[in-house]
C-alpha positions in Angstrom: -298.2 118.8 44.3 -297.7 115.9 46.8 -294.0 116.3 47.2 -291.8 119.1 48.7 -289.2 120.8 46.6 -286.1 118.8 45.7 -282.8 119.2 44.1 -284.3 118.7 40.8 -286.9 121.3 41.1 -285.6 123.5 38.4 -286.0 120.7 35.9 -289.4 119.8 37.4 -291.0 123.3 37.1 -289.6 124.0 33.5 -290.9 120.2 32.2 -294.2 121.0 33.8 -294.3 124.6 32.1 -293.8 122.9 28.7 -296.4 120.2 29.4 -298.9 122.6 30.4 -299.0 123.5 26.7 -300.3 119.9 26.0 -303.3 119.5 28.4 -305.3 116.5 28.9 -307.4 117.2 25.8 -304.3 116.9 23.5 -303.3 113.4 24.7 -307.1 112.3 24.7 -307.3 113.3 21.1 -304.1 111.7 20.2 -305.2 108.5 21.8 -308.8 108.5 20.3 -307.0 109.1 16.9 -304.3 106.4 17.5 -301.8 109.0 16.3 -298.3 110.0 17.4 -297.9 113.0 19.7 -295.7 114.8 17.0 -296.2 118.3 18.4 -295.4 117.2 22.0 -292.2 115.6 20.8 -291.1 118.3 18.8 -291.5 120.7 21.8 -289.3 118.5 23.8 -286.6 118.4 21.2 -286.8 121.8 20.7 -286.5 122.6 24.3 -283.4 120.1 24.6 -285.0 117.7 27.1 -284.4 114.8 25.2 -280.6 115.6 24.6 -280.1 115.8 28.8 -277.6 112.8 28.8 -275.6 114.3 25.9 -272.3 115.7 26.9 -272.0 119.6 26.4 -269.2 118.9 24.1 -271.7 117.5 21.7 -274.4 120.1 22.2 -276.3 118.3 25.1 -276.9 119.3 28.7 -274.3 117.0 30.3 -276.7 115.5 32.7 -277.0 112.0 34.1 -279.7 109.2 34.1 -281.1 110.8 37.5 -282.0 114.1 35.5 -283.3 112.2 32.6 -285.7 110.1 34.9 -287.0 113.2 36.5 -287.9 114.5 33.0 -289.7 111.1 32.2 -291.5 111.3 35.5 -292.9 114.7 34.9 -294.0 114.0 31.5 -296.2 111.3 33.1 -297.2 113.2 36.0 -298.4 115.9 34.0 -300.8 113.5 32.1 -298.7 112.7 29.1 -297.0 109.3 28.0 -293.1 109.1 27.9 -293.4 106.0 25.9 -293.4 108.2 22.8 -290.0 109.5 23.7 -288.2 107.5 26.2 -286.2 105.5 23.6 -284.3 108.7 22.8 -282.8 108.7 26.3 -281.8 104.9 26.9 -280.7 104.1 23.3 -278.6 107.1 23.3 -276.8 105.6 26.4 -275.6 102.7 24.3 -274.0 105.1 21.9 -272.4 107.1 24.6 -270.9 104.3 26.7 -270.0 102.0 23.8 -269.9 103.9 20.6 -266.4 105.1 19.0 -265.3 108.6 18.8 -266.3 108.7 15.1 -269.6 107.7 15.8 -270.3 110.0 18.4 -269.1 112.9 16.4 -271.5 111.8 13.6 -274.4 111.5 15.5 -274.6 113.0 18.7 -274.3 116.7 17.7 -277.5 116.0 15.4 -279.3 114.1 18.0 -278.8 116.9 20.6 -280.0 119.5 18.0 -283.1 117.6 17.5 -282.1 116.8 13.8 -281.9 112.9 14.4 -284.1 110.6 16.4 -282.7 107.5 18.0 -285.9 106.2 19.4 -285.9 102.6 18.4 -284.1 99.4 19.6 -284.6 96.1 18.0 -284.1 93.1 20.2 -287.1 91.0 20.8 -287.9 88.1 18.4 -291.1 86.1 18.0 -289.4 82.7 18.8 -287.2 84.2 21.7 -289.1 86.5 23.6 -287.2 87.3 26.8 -284.6 84.7 26.0 -282.4 87.3 24.4 -279.4 84.9 24.0 -281.2 82.8 21.5 -281.9 85.6 19.1 -281.9 84.2 15.6 -281.5 87.4 13.5 -278.0 87.2 12.0 -275.5 89.7 10.7 -272.9 88.3 8.4 -269.8 90.3 7.4 -269.2 90.7 3.8 -266.5 93.0 3.0 -267.2 96.3 4.4 -270.9 95.5 5.1 -273.0 93.3 7.4 -275.8 91.4 5.7 -278.7 91.1 8.3 -281.5 88.6 7.9 -284.2 87.8 10.5 -287.3 88.9 12.1 -287.9 91.3 15.3 -291.3 91.9 17.1 -292.7 94.5 19.2 -290.1 97.2 18.1 -291.3 100.6 19.1 -291.2 104.1 17.3 -289.7 102.7 14.2 -292.0 104.8 12.1 -290.8 107.9 14.1 -287.3 107.4 14.4 -284.2 108.2 12.2 -281.8 105.7 13.7 -282.4 102.3 15.5 -280.2 100.1 17.6 -280.2 96.5 16.5 -278.9 93.4 18.2 -278.1 90.5 15.9 -276.0 87.4 16.1 -272.6 87.5 14.3 -271.2 84.2 15.5 -273.5 81.2 15.4 -274.8 80.0 18.9 -273.0 76.7 18.3 -269.7 78.4 18.0 -269.3 80.4 21.2 -268.4 79.2 24.6 -271.1 81.1 26.4 -274.5 81.8 24.9 -274.3 85.5 25.8 -271.5 85.7 23.4 -271.5 86.3 19.7 -274.1 88.8 19.3 -273.3 92.4 18.1 -275.2 95.6 18.2 -275.3 98.2 15.1 -276.7 101.7 14.4 -279.1 101.4 11.5 -280.1 104.3 9.4 -283.8 103.7 9.0 -284.2 106.0 6.1 -281.7 103.9 4.2 -283.1 100.4 5.5 -286.9 100.6 5.1 -287.7 99.3 1.6 -284.2 98.1 1.0 -284.1 95.0 3.0 -286.3 96.1 5.9 -289.9 95.8 5.9 -292.0 97.2 8.9 -295.5 95.8 9.8 -297.5 98.0 12.5 -299.1 96.0 15.4 -302.3 97.2 16.7 -302.5 97.1 20.5 -304.4 97.9 23.8 -302.2 101.1 24.4 -301.7 103.8 21.6 -298.1 102.9 21.4 -296.5 102.7 18.1 -294.9 99.2 17.8 -294.0 97.0 14.9 -292.8 93.6 13.6 -289.7 93.9 11.4 -288.7 91.6 8.6 -284.8 91.8 7.5 -284.0 90.4 4.1 -280.4 90.8 3.2 -280.4 94.4 4.8 -277.0 95.9 4.2 -275.5 97.8 7.2 -272.0 99.6 6.8 -269.4 97.8 9.0 -268.7 101.2 10.5 -272.0 101.2 12.2 -270.9 98.2 14.4 -271.0 99.6 18.0 -268.0 98.5 20.0 -266.3 95.2 19.5 -267.9 92.3 17.4 -269.5 89.7 19.7 -269.9 92.1 22.7 -273.2 93.3 22.0 -275.1 91.5 24.9 -272.8 93.2 27.4 -273.4 96.3 25.8 -277.3 95.9 25.8 -277.4 95.1 29.4 -276.1 98.5 30.3 -278.6 100.2 28.1 -281.3 97.9 29.5 -280.6 99.0 33.1 -281.0 102.8 32.1 -284.4 101.7 30.4 -285.7 100.1 33.6 -284.6 103.0 35.8 -286.3 105.3 33.1 -289.8 103.0 33.2 -289.7 103.2 36.9 -289.6 106.9 36.9 -292.7 106.9 34.4 -294.4 104.7 36.5 -293.7 106.9 39.6 -295.0 109.8 37.6 -298.2 107.9 36.6 -298.7 106.9 40.3 -298.6 110.5 41.7 -301.1 111.5 38.8 -303.4 108.8 39.9 -303.0 109.7 43.7 -303.7 113.3 42.9 -306.7 112.8 40.8 -308.1 110.3 43.5 -307.4 112.7 46.3 -308.9 115.5 44.5 -312.1 113.6 43.4 -312.6 112.1 46.9 -312.5 115.4 48.5 -314.9 116.9 46.0 -317.5 114.1 45.4 -320.2 114.5 47.7 -322.6 111.5 48.6 -324.9 111.2 51.5 -324.2 114.9 52.2 -320.5 114.4 52.7 -317.4 114.2 50.7 -316.6 110.5 50.1 -313.0 111.1 51.1 -314.0 111.3 54.7 -314.6 107.5 54.7 -311.9 105.3 55.7 -312.7 102.7 53.0 -311.9 105.4 50.4 -308.9 107.2 52.0 -307.0 104.4 53.2 -306.4 102.7 49.8 -305.4 106.0 48.5 -303.0 106.5 51.3 -301.5 103.0 50.9 -300.9 103.6 47.2 -299.1 106.8 47.9 -296.8 105.0 50.4 -296.0 102.5 47.8 -295.1 105.1 45.3 -292.8 106.8 47.6 -291.1 103.7 48.6 -290.6 103.0 44.9 -289.3 106.3 44.3 -286.4 105.8 46.5 -285.3 102.7 44.9 -285.5 104.5 41.4 -283.1 107.2 42.7 -280.6 104.6 44.1 -280.6 102.9 40.6 -280.0 106.1 38.9 -277.3 107.3 41.1 -275.4 103.9 40.8 -275.7 104.2 36.9 -274.5 107.8 37.1 -271.5 106.7 39.2 -270.9 103.9 36.6 -271.3 101.5 39.1 -273.1 98.0 38.8 -277.0 98.7 39.1 -278.5 95.7 37.7 -280.5 94.7 40.8 -281.4 98.1 41.5 -282.7 98.8 38.1 -284.7 95.9 38.1 -286.1 96.1 41.6 -286.9 99.9 40.9 -288.9 98.9 37.8 -290.6 96.0 39.5 -291.8 98.4 42.7 -292.6 101.2 40.5 -294.7 99.1 38.1 -296.6 97.5 40.8 -297.2 100.8 42.7 -298.4 102.6 39.7 -300.8 99.8 38.8 -302.1 99.7 42.5 -302.5 103.6 42.1 -304.5 103.1 39.0 -306.9 100.6 40.5 -307.5 102.9 43.5 -308.1 105.8 41.3 -310.5 104.0 39.1 -312.2 102.6 42.0 -312.6 106.1 43.8 -314.0 107.5 40.7 -316.6 104.9 40.4 -318.3 104.8 36.8 -316.8 108.2 35.9 -313.3 106.6 36.0 -314.3 104.6 32.8 -315.4 107.9 30.8 -312.7 109.1 28.6 -313.1 112.7 29.4 -311.6 112.0 32.8 -308.5 110.5 31.2 -308.3 107.8 33.9 -309.0 104.8 31.6 -306.4 106.1 29.1 -303.7 106.3 31.8 -305.0 103.0 33.4 -304.2 101.4 30.1 -301.0 102.9 29.6 -299.6 102.1 33.1 -300.7 98.4 33.0 -298.1 97.8 30.2 -295.3 97.9 32.5 -296.4 95.0 34.6 -295.5 93.2 31.2 -292.6 95.2 29.5 -289.8 95.9 28.9 -289.3 93.2 31.3 -291.8 90.8 33.1 -292.3 90.7 36.8 -291.2 87.0 36.8 -287.8 87.5 35.1 -287.3 90.3 37.8 -288.0 87.5 40.5 -285.5 85.2 38.8 -283.0 87.8 38.6 -283.2 88.6 42.4 -283.5 85.0 43.4 -280.2 84.0 41.3 -278.1 87.2 41.7 -279.0 88.6 45.4 -280.2 85.3 47.2 -277.9 82.9 45.8 -280.6 80.4 44.7 -280.2 78.2 41.7 -281.2 79.7 38.5 -284.7 78.8 37.4 -284.3 78.8 33.7 
């Protein structure tokens, strides 16, 4: 491996041992079949890795975001794709930090035991995209229920989840003082919802990533499933999104190391003109540069996670970590593909699969330009650009 042992080495070794049971051939087959890696996810659940952030009193490991990010990193570094499971980590944070005691007691032990999956978060809409404060999906209180109507898009893992976090507007936009007010977050039991007010339409996409368009038609959600206070959902959401961005950064870092390791190995073994191609500076310098960029992004990832675990503001660091890591992993992907030449396009080398997977993070879960806007406004004091 490229790095020396660190304080998380025990976690790294254990996750690597599990991932060895699911080699490249497994993920290559899953990708070709456009399937979901059920066996892999079940193994992670069974080993308790997806319950890392749940307190011990509820059956979890009581670890923080830092440890969770290491788990995600190692999955990607081993050739897998954490997109199949990362929702379990950051969605859980919304419940952990903002849920009632009754909600925690109801859901967390079952999640920790692997009996419930809370893999999905429904925020994005077709007409709003990144402008979250203008969501049109509504939740209207009627007695002991909220009635939900609207539409969501690019909602992941709905078909492989038991619970979903839903953001909906409970107060019309025209009736609030600030556009970030009047939105609320709910826990939706997908088994009760699908076919009873919730319709799911899968979206075929470039990456083997289970994502969907959702249609809400008078879906009834029990009032007890409201997380926190009504109207404060946007604030709760931001907390969860910071965790999401830090975890995505870790996954990109895992991808980056995977690409660099593959490129370095191939450059050392591939003989052209009677010598290894890695002897040429035109081959080795781009690999070295990509490695430096990954190492730098890694530092920002750990800073963001440390602040989150200390319950300190970490929006800037989480955004910057995601930007740096996504950029670095994409650079490493290009270098790895170029180093392999034509073989990089062959499915059996797995580079083209990982190449597609890591490209996603230049776009989602937050675009590069929105991160630039955030840094310009909140860190540099420049006028808001949107």
